[in-house]
TORPADO-843855 format. One line per field, with one value per residue (C-alpha): residue number from 1; x, y, z. Coordinates in steps of 0.2 Angstrom, whole numbers. Example, Ala and Ser with C-alpha at 12.3 -4.5 7.8 and 13.67 -1.06 7.14 Angstrom:
# TORPADO-843855
seq: c(1, 2)
px: c(62, 68)
py: c(-22, -5)
pz: c(39, 36)
//
This chain:
# TORPADO-843855
seq: c(1, 2, 3, 4, 5, 6, 7, 8, 9, 10, 11, 12, 13, 14, 15, 16, 17, 18, 19, 20, 21, 22, 23, 24, 25, 26, 27, 28, 29, 30, 31, 32, 33, 34, 35, 36, 37, 38, 39, 40, 41, 42, 43, 44, 45, 46, 47, 48, 49, 50, 51, 52, 53, 54, 55, 56, 57, 58, 59, 60, 61, 62, 63, 64, 65, 66, 67, 68, 69, 70, 71, 72, 73, 74, 75, 76, 77, 78, 79, 80, 81, 82, 83, 84, 85, 86, 87, 88, 89, 90, 91, 92, 93, 94, 95, 96, 97, 98, 99, 100, 101, 102, 103, 104, 105, 106, 107, 108, 109, 110, 111, 112, 113, 114, 115, 116, 117, 118, 119, 120, 121, 122, 123, 124, 125, 126, 127, 128, 129, 130, 131, 132, 133, 134, 135, 136, 137, 138, 139, 140, 141, 142, 143, 144, 145, 146, 147, 148, 149, 150, 151, 152, 153, 154, 155)
px: c(25, 21, 7, 7, 12, 2, 13, 17, 8, -8, -7, -5, -19, -31, -25, -16, -6, 11, 21, 38, 43, 55, 42, 29, 41, 45, 26, 21, 33, 25, 8, 13, 19, 2, -7, 4, -1, -19, -17, -4, -11, -5, 7, 16, 9, 9, -5, -1, 16, 11, -4, -10, -27, -27, -44, -46, -58, -46, -30, -38, -44, -26, -19, -32, -29, -11, -14, -27, -14, -1, -13, -17, 2, 5, -9, -3, 14, 9, -3, 11, 24, 35, 52, 62, 81, 94, 98, 80, 75, 59, 55, 40, 34, 17, 11, 2, -1, 2, 2, 0, 6, 23, 24, 26, 24, 25, 29, 26, 37, 26, 26, 16, 31, 41, 27, 23, 6, -8, -21, -11, -9, -28, -32, -20, -28, -46, -42, -34, -48, -61, -52, -48, -64, -72, -57, -49, -31, -27, -32, -49, -43, -50, -36, -42, -42, -30, -30, -18, -17, -28, -20, -3, 9, 22, 39)
py: c(-42, -37, -40, -55, -51, -58, -70, -70, -86, -79, -64, -75, -86, -71, -60, -72, -58, -59, -52, -59, -61, -46, -34, -41, -38, -20, -17, -26, -14, 1, -6, -9, 10, 15, 4, 12, 30, 26, 16, 27, 39, 56, 49, 38, 21, 10, -2, -15, -17, -14, -24, -32, -40, -57, -63, -71, -58, -44, -53, -58, -40, -34, -47, -43, -24, -27, -38, -25, -11, -22, -24, -6, -1, -14, -8, 10, 6, -5, 9, 22, 12, 12, 5, -3, -1, -14, -2, -3, 14, 17, 29, 31, 42, 45, 52, 68, 73, 68, 79, 71, 85, 87, 70, 78, 67, 75, 65, 69, 62, 51, 57, 42, 30, 39, 42, 60, 59, 65, 55, 39, 43, 47, 30, 20, 29, 26, 7, 5, 14, 3, -13, -8, 1, -8, -18, -17, -21, -34, -22, -18, -1, 3, 2, 19, 28, 42, 49, 45, 26, 23, 7, 6, -5, -17, -15)
pz: c(89, 71, 59, 49, 31, 16, 7, -11, -13, -5, -17, -32, -27, -25, -40, -51, -59, -68, -54, -48, -30, -30, -37, -24, -10, -15, -17, -1, 8, 0, 5, 23, 23, 16, 30, 43, 38, 41, 57, 66, 79, 83, 96, 83, 89, 74, 79, 66, 74, 92, 93, 77, 76, 84, 79, 62, 54, 59, 53, 37, 34, 36, 24, 11, 13, 10, -5, -12, -10, -19, -33, -34, -34, -47, -58, -56, -61, -76, -82, -81, -89, -74, -75, -61, -63, -58, -43, -37, -41, -49, -64, -74, -88, -94, -111, -108, -126, -144, -159, -176, -187, -181, -172, -155, -140, -122, -107, -89, -75, -65, -48, -42, -45, -32, -20, -23, -32, -22, -32, -30, -11, -10, -19, -7, 8, 2, -1, 16, 25, 16, 21, 39, 44, 59, 62, 79, 85, 98, 112, 105, 98, 81, 68, 60, 77, 76, 93, 108, 110, 125, 131, 140, 129, 136, 130)
//
């Protein structure tokens, strides 16, 4: 069993952004990874895959969390001038300074585009925690509980 992913149509209906299916799929995968990082306990149990919320409120919270993360990732990429190459790799450059006298422009490699930015990771984590706080999985275990999973899972 695995969590029900938010669909591209649901995302478009909620955010209405100019984002194509391929970009959505790429960002939705990154969003899922961000959710897994806050919902996986010390024992490695990924609650969203092992026992996703079954009640409507919890399932909706997970979907909306994923969409909010996709939106955040999209906004981050757009603000940084991120470029997605044909081979699927992502690069980005942000202007860090401009000097008018000698026409000097300084670029910084955008670590956030490749997942290395601490601020970006912090924003993703905070967004996920805000959306998933108070939500339990199908076994009643809070999604944000980070200890050893207290329920025996069937294979």
